[in-house]
N, C-alpha and C positions, 0 to 999 in steps of 0.2 A: 599515465598515458597508455601503458601496455594493457591495463585493466579495461580502459575505455574502448580500445580497439577490439579486445576480446568480446566485450559485451555487444558491440556493433556487429561483429562477425556472427555471433550466435543468433542475434535478431535477424540478420540477413538470411541465414539458413532456415530459421523457423518460418519465414515467409515463403519458403519454397524456392528461393532464388540462389543458385550456387555460383561461386566465382569461377568454377571450371566445369561447365556443363558437359554432359556426355554426348548429347546429340540435340538436334533441333526438331521441333514440331512446327511445321509450316504448311501453308496451303492457301486455298481460295474459297471464298463464299460466293455462291451463285444464286441470285434471286430468281425464283420461279416466275415472278412478274415484278417488273421494276428494274432499276439500274443502280441507284446509290445505296450502298450498304454501310456507309460510314457510320461509326458510332456503335455498331454491333460488337459486343464483347465476346471473345473466345477464351474459355477457361479450361484448363486441364487439371485432372487429379491423378497423381501417380504415387502409389505406395504411401498414401497419407499426406503427401505434399501437393501443393497446388499453386498455380500462378495464372494470370490472365493478361490479356492485351486487347487493344481496340483495333478492329480491322480498318484498313484503309478504305476510302470511298469506292475504289475499284474492286475491293474484296480481298486483297492480299493480307495475310497475317503471318506472324512468325513468333515463336516462343522457344526459349532455351529450356530443355528438360534438365532437372537438377542433377541427373546422373544417367548412366547407361541403364535402361530398363533391364530388370532381371527376370528370368523365366518365372512365371507365376504372378508377376506384378499385374495389377489391374489399372489400365489406362482408360480414363473416360475424358471425353471432350464435349463441353457444353457451349451452346451459343445462346446469348440473351440480347434482346434489342431493347434498351431503355426507352427508345422513342416509340415503342409499341407497334412498329410496322410489320414485324415478322414474328411468327410463333417460335418459342424456344425449341431447341433440339438437344438430345443427349445421345452421343455415340459411345458405345462400349467397344473398345478395340482390342483385338488379340495382339499380344506382344510378338508372338512368333510370326515372322514375315513382315512385321510393320516396318516401313521404310522411312517414317518420319514425315510423310507428305499426306495431306488429307484434303479432299474436295467435299464441300458441304453445300447442299441445296437448301436455301432458305424459303420457307413457305409463308406467303403473306397472310395477314389476319383477315384481309378482305380480298376477294377476287373480282376484278373489274372485267366484265364480259366485253371482249373487244371485237367479236364477230358473231354473226348469226342474228336471228330475229330478236334475241334478248340483248343485243348490243347496247352498252351504256349502263346496264344494271349492275349493281354492286352487291355481292353476296358475302356475308360473314362466313369464314372458313372454320369448320369444326371437324377435324380429321377423325376424332373419336366417333363421331356420328357416322361418318362415311365408312369407317372400318367396323362398325358394330353389326354383329350377326343378328339376323332375324331368327325366329323360332323355326327350325328345320329348313333354313335357307341361308345362302351365303350373304355376305355384306355387299354394299354397293362397290366398295373396293375389295375384291376377293383377296384372301390371304395368299401370300407366296407359298408354294408347295415346298416342303423340305427336300423332296427328291428332284425338284425342278431347277437343276443347275448343271452347268457344263464348265468345268475348270478351263481357263481361269476366269470365266465370266461369272458375275454375281447375280443372284436372283433378286427380283423386285416384284412389286405389285404387277401382275400380268397386264400388259398393254401392247397394242400394235405399235411397232416401230414406225416412225414417220416415213421411212423409205418404202414400207409395205402398203401404204395407203396412197391413192385409193386401191382397194382390194378388188381383184377380179370377182364379179358376181355372175354365177352361171346357174341355170336350172338343170337339174338332173332329170333327163327324160328317158333314162334307160331302165328305170324300175318304178313301179307304182303308177298311180294315176298321172296322166299327162297334163301339163299346164297349157291352157289355151292362150291365144294372143291377148284376149281380154284379161285373163288371170295374171299374166306377166306384166301387162300394162298397169294393172291396179297395184301390184307389188312394187313396181318401180315408182309409182306416185308416192307411196309411203316412204320409200327409200330416199327420194329426192326431198320430201318434206323434212325427214330427219336430218339430212345434210344442211338444209336451210336453218333448222333450229340450232344445230350444233356448230354451225359456222365453218365448215370445212368440207372438202371433197372426200368422200369415204368409199364410194363404190363406183366400179367401172364395168360397163357391159362386156361380157366375154362369152364365147362359146364354151361348152363343156370340155371340148378337146383342149382349148387353150388353158382353161383353168386347171385341168388335171395334168397338163404337160407343158408348162411355160418354157420358153427358150432359156438356155443356160445364161445365168447372170441376170435374169429378169427379177427385179426386186418386189414385184407386186405380190401381196398376199392373196389368199383364195377364200371365197365364201360360196359354198354350195347350198342351193335351195332345193328341197325335195318334198314331195307329197307322200305322207305315210299314214294311211287310215288305221294303222294298228296302235298309234300312240294314244295315251289315256287323257290327253288334253288337247286344246285347240292348236297349240304351237309349242315348240321347244327350240331354244337357241343355245348354242354351246361353242366352245373354243378349244384349240389345242395349242400349247405353248411350251417353250424351252427356255430356261434361264430368264423367265419373265417376259420373253418376246412371244406375242401371239402371231403365228404365221398362217393359221388356217382356222376356219370356223364353218358352222353349218346352221341352217334354219330348217326345221321340219314343220310342215303344216298338215293337219289331219285331212284337209281337203284342199285341192288346188284353187278352188274358187273362194276361199275364205277372205282373201284380201279385198274382194269386191263387195262383200256383204256388210251389213250394218256392224259397226265396230271393228271391221277388218283392218282399216288403216292403223288404228291404235294397236291392234294385235301385232301387226307386222313391225311397227316401230318398237314395240316392247321386245319382241324377239330379236330384232336387229341390235338393240341396246345390249342384250346378252351376247350376241355375236361380236360386239365390239369389246366385250370383256367385263361389262358391268353387271353386278348381281342385283339383288333386291334391297329395298330399304323401307323402313317405317319411320325414318328420322325426319322426313320432309314430304311434302306432296310431290308425287313422282309418277312418271309413266311406268316405272318398274317397282311400284309399291308392292309389298308382299301380300299374300292371300290373307294374312291375319290382320291387315289394316286396309281393307278395301275402301274405306272412307277417304284414304289419301291417294287413291288412284286418279291420275290425270290422263286426259285423252291425248295430250301431246307432251313432249319434254318440257319441264318447268325450268325456270331460271336456275334453280338449284341443281337440277340434272346437268344443265349446260355448264355451269360454273365448275362443278366437281369433275366433269369429264375433261374440260379444258385444262384444269389444274393438274390432273393426273398425267395427261399427255405432256404437259410442260415439264413436270417433275421427271418423268421417265426419259424424256429426250435429253435433259441435262445430265441425268445419271449415266446414260450411255455415252454422251459426248465427252463428259468431264471425268468419268471414273468415280462418281459419287455412288454411295451405297446406302440402302436402307433409310431413305428420307422419311417415309411415312412412319416406320417403326421408331425412328429417332424422335420424332415429334411426340408420338404416343408415350414413349419412355419419359420424356421431359415432363409430360403432363400427368405422369403417374399411372398411365394405363398399360404399361408393359414392364 
């Protein structure tokens, strides 16, 4: 009998389950779209040992670690959905400062567009394509900057916080050519079309004074539009961010009347997409297709543009609200791309 108990105890330990665990690994799974995450499996690997559990339908999971992690231990946490609803993820966690609790955002394999002119369309999600850099240009999902962090906040793919939108949009009339009333009207037509396509309020009329000096506590972000005849292209859109939060952006047009000219509406929406934080892509037909794939340039945002924009906003909102970190990178790591 003693020998049998010994064998059972050894098998128990070999499976990575200890009778006296050192601490717990627990947390929640949050779907970027959808509600039920029941059946998703969470698995950890620690010092060569591993164990797994099935998350509850509401997303709660809990696992006993086999022992107290030691400095230098490698702890990874994977999520896999046998039902095929969500993409897998792989989080590599630092032992130093790890408190045993983890929030994970689950990315659906398909994004169902719920608002905007493409409402009802379903787009397959390929985060590797969204994060793939073009030649001499950033990816549709720009990479987080290594210096773009403020302790204890964690960096992520740059995106506007929900509280910052709609952003104040103002025309800078203090330098360069001035925008006429017809110029600004044409620009606003493109901005409103983009809102209709993407399915949310993005921009709010503002004077330059309000945009440059909003009242204390005002959460609105700021987007400044300027005419600059010295730039070497028709338009440039850019952002400024901290810890993955875009709080300000700009659009420069070589001429204030470009928005009213042929192709001007597409130009403005293209640059506004950059001001919203999205880069170029050659992975699908897009309003922000890169110069090296002009055959993929669309005059208006495509269903893919809308789906990936809405997906990123959902991911980043959950990361901020729930304390999740590195969702896009974790999916890429699980797929072997990181």
